[in-house]
MARMAR-184042 format. One record per residue: x, y, z of N, C-alpha, C in turn; residue in one letter; residue number from 1. Coordinates in Angstrom, 1 decimal. Layout:
# MARMAR-184042
PT     nX     nY     nZ    caX    caY    caZ     cX     cY     cZ fivex tido
PT      X      Y      Z      X      Y      Z      X      Y      Z     A  NUM
...
This chain:
# MARMAR-184042
PT     nX     nY     nZ    caX    caY    caZ     cX     cY     cZ fivex tido
PT   78.1 -154.5  -11.2   79.1 -155.1  -12.0   79.2 -154.4  -13.4     X    1
PT   80.4 -154.1  -13.9   80.6 -153.4  -15.1   80.4 -154.4  -16.3     X    2
PT   79.7 -154.1  -17.3   79.6 -155.0  -18.5   80.9 -155.3  -19.1     X    3
PT   81.1 -156.5  -19.6   82.4 -157.0  -20.1   82.9 -156.0  -21.2     X    4
PT   82.1 -155.7  -22.2   82.5 -154.8  -23.3   83.0 -153.4  -22.8     X    5
PT   82.3 -152.9  -21.8   82.8 -151.6  -21.2   84.1 -151.8  -20.6     X    6
PT   84.3 -152.9  -19.9   85.6 -153.1  -19.2   86.7 -153.2  -20.3     X    7
PT   86.5 -154.0  -21.3   87.4 -154.2  -22.4   87.8 -152.8  -23.1     X    8
PT   86.8 -152.0  -23.3   87.0 -150.7  -23.9   87.8 -149.8  -23.0     X    9
PT   87.6 -149.9  -21.7   88.4 -149.1  -20.8   89.9 -149.6  -20.8     X   10
PT   90.0 -150.9  -20.8   91.4 -151.5  -20.7   92.2 -151.1  -22.0     X   11
PT   91.5 -151.0  -23.1   92.2 -150.6  -24.4   92.8 -149.2  -24.3     X   12
PT   92.3 -148.4  -23.4   92.8 -147.0  -23.2   93.9 -146.9  -22.1     X   13
PT   94.1 -148.0  -21.4   95.1 -148.0  -20.4   96.4 -148.1  -21.0     X   14
PT   97.3 -147.1  -20.7   98.6 -147.2  -21.3   99.6 -147.8  -20.3     X   15
PT  100.6 -148.4  -20.9  101.6 -149.1  -20.1  102.9 -149.0  -20.9     X   16
PT  104.0 -149.1  -20.1  105.3 -149.1  -20.7  105.5 -150.5  -21.4     X   17
PT  106.1 -150.5  -22.6  106.4 -151.7  -23.3  107.9 -152.1  -23.0     X   18
PT  108.1 -153.3  -22.6  109.4 -153.8  -22.3  109.7 -155.0  -23.3     X   19
PT  111.0 -155.3  -23.5  111.4 -156.4  -24.3  112.1 -157.4  -23.3     X   20
PT  111.6 -158.6  -23.2  112.1 -159.6  -22.3  112.9 -160.5  -23.2     X   21
PT  114.2 -160.7  -22.9  115.0 -161.6  -23.7  115.9 -162.5  -22.9     X   22
PT  116.3 -163.6  -23.5  117.1 -164.7  -22.9  118.0 -165.3  -23.9     X   23
PT  119.2 -165.7  -23.5  120.1 -166.4  -24.4  120.1 -167.9  -23.9     X   24
PT  119.8 -168.8  -24.8  119.8 -170.2  -24.4  120.4 -171.1  -25.5     X   25
PT  121.4 -171.9  -25.2  122.0 -172.7  -26.1  122.6 -171.9  -27.3     X   26
PT  123.2 -170.8  -27.0  123.8 -170.0  -28.1  122.8 -169.2  -28.9     X   27
PT  121.5 -169.2  -28.6  120.5 -168.5  -29.4  119.8 -167.5  -28.5     X   28
PT  119.4 -166.4  -29.1  118.7 -165.3  -28.3  117.2 -165.4  -28.7     X   29
PT  116.4 -165.3  -27.7  114.9 -165.3  -27.8  114.3 -164.1  -27.0     X   30
PT  113.2 -163.6  -27.5  112.6 -162.5  -26.8  111.1 -162.3  -27.1     X   31
PT  110.5 -161.4  -26.3  109.1 -161.1  -26.5  108.9 -159.7  -26.0     X   32
PT  107.8 -159.0  -26.4  107.5 -157.7  -25.8  106.4 -158.0  -24.7     X   33
PT  106.4 -157.2  -23.7  105.5 -157.4  -22.5  105.2 -156.0  -21.9     X   34
PT  104.0 -155.9  -21.4  103.6 -154.8  -20.6  103.4 -155.2  -19.1     X   35
PT  103.5 -156.5  -18.8  103.3 -157.0  -17.5  104.7 -157.1  -16.8     X   36
PT  105.3 -155.9  -16.6  106.6 -155.8  -15.9  106.4 -154.7  -14.9     X   37
PT  106.8 -154.9  -13.6  106.7 -153.9  -12.6  107.8 -154.0  -11.6     X   38
PT  108.1 -152.9  -10.9  109.2 -153.0   -9.9  108.6 -153.6   -8.6     X   39
PT  109.4 -154.4   -7.9  108.9 -155.0   -6.6  109.6 -154.3   -5.5     X   40
PT  110.9 -154.1   -5.6  111.6 -153.4   -4.5  112.9 -152.7   -5.0     X   41
PT  113.4 -151.8   -4.3  114.6 -151.1   -4.6  115.8 -151.7   -3.9     X   42
PT  115.6 -152.3   -2.8  116.6 -153.0   -2.0  116.1 -154.4   -1.6     X   43
PT  116.6 -155.4   -2.3  117.5 -155.4   -3.4  116.6 -155.1   -4.7     X   44
PT  117.3 -154.6   -5.7  116.6 -154.2   -6.9  115.9 -155.5   -7.5     X   45
PT  114.6 -155.4   -7.6  113.8 -156.6   -8.1  112.7 -156.2   -9.0     X   46
PT  112.4 -157.0  -10.0  111.3 -156.8  -10.9  110.4 -158.0  -10.9     X   47
PT  109.2 -157.8  -11.2  108.2 -158.9  -11.4  107.9 -158.9  -12.9     X   48
PT  108.1 -160.0  -13.6  107.8 -160.1  -15.0  106.8 -161.3  -15.1     X   49
PT  105.7 -161.0  -15.7  104.6 -162.0  -15.9  104.6 -162.6  -17.3     X   50
PT  104.9 -163.9  -17.4  105.0 -164.6  -18.7  104.0 -165.7  -18.7     X   51
PT  103.2 -165.8  -19.7  102.2 -166.9  -19.8  103.0 -168.3  -19.9     X   52
PT  102.6 -169.2  -19.1  103.3 -170.5  -19.1  103.1 -171.3  -20.4     X   53
PT  102.1 -170.9  -21.2  101.9 -171.5  -22.5  102.6 -170.8  -23.6     X   54
PT  103.2 -169.7  -23.3  104.0 -168.9  -24.3  105.3 -169.6  -24.7     X   55
PT  105.7 -169.3  -25.9  107.0 -169.9  -26.4  108.2 -169.5  -25.6     X   56
PT  108.2 -168.3  -25.0  109.4 -167.9  -24.3  109.5 -168.6  -22.9     X   57
PT  108.4 -168.9  -22.3  108.4 -169.5  -20.9  109.4 -170.6  -20.7     X   58
PT  109.4 -171.7  -21.6  110.3 -172.8  -21.3  111.8 -172.3  -21.3     X   59
PT  112.1 -171.3  -22.1  113.5 -170.8  -22.2  113.8 -170.0  -21.0     X   60
PT  112.9 -169.3  -20.4  113.1 -168.5  -19.2  113.1 -169.4  -17.9     X   61
PT  112.3 -170.4  -17.9  112.2 -171.3  -16.7  113.5 -171.9  -16.4     X   62
PT  114.1 -171.5  -15.3  115.3 -172.1  -14.8  116.6 -171.6  -15.5     X   63
PT  116.5 -170.5  -16.2  117.7 -170.1  -17.0  118.6 -169.3  -16.0     X   64
PT  118.2 -168.8  -14.9  119.0 -168.1  -14.0  119.2 -166.6  -14.3     X   65
PT  119.2 -166.2  -15.6  119.3 -164.8  -15.9  118.6 -164.5  -17.2     X   66
PT  118.0 -163.3  -17.3  117.4 -162.8  -18.5  117.5 -161.3  -18.5     X   67
PT  117.1 -160.6  -19.6  117.2 -159.2  -19.7  115.9 -158.5  -19.9     X   68
PT  115.7 -157.4  -19.3  114.5 -156.6  -19.5  114.9 -155.2  -20.0     X   69
PT  114.5 -154.8  -21.2  114.8 -153.5  -21.8  113.5 -152.8  -21.8     X   70
PT  113.5 -151.5  -21.3  112.3 -150.7  -21.4  112.4 -149.8  -22.6     X   71
PT  111.4 -149.9  -23.5  111.4 -149.1  -24.7  111.1 -147.7  -24.5     X   72
PT  111.8 -146.8  -25.2  111.5 -145.4  -25.2  110.3 -145.1  -26.0     X   73
PT  109.5 -144.0  -25.7  108.3 -143.7  -26.4  108.5 -143.4  -27.9     X   74
PT  109.7 -143.0  -28.3  110.0 -142.7  -29.7  110.7 -143.9  -30.3     X   75
């Protein structure tokens, strides 16, 4: 078993694409940055977005029907 601090140190070096998840609800826009976004399939085009249920954005996303995922460029 790898010691916890070694695991944390390794995970800090793990790079991931940063995405902005946003939703419009009741005429207001809300969003957050996330690295927990991945493709699921090409047919049909599907993404998996992991949002903490205790996060402020979750209640706005839950049941909204549509939301936006923007992938940020490195620059």
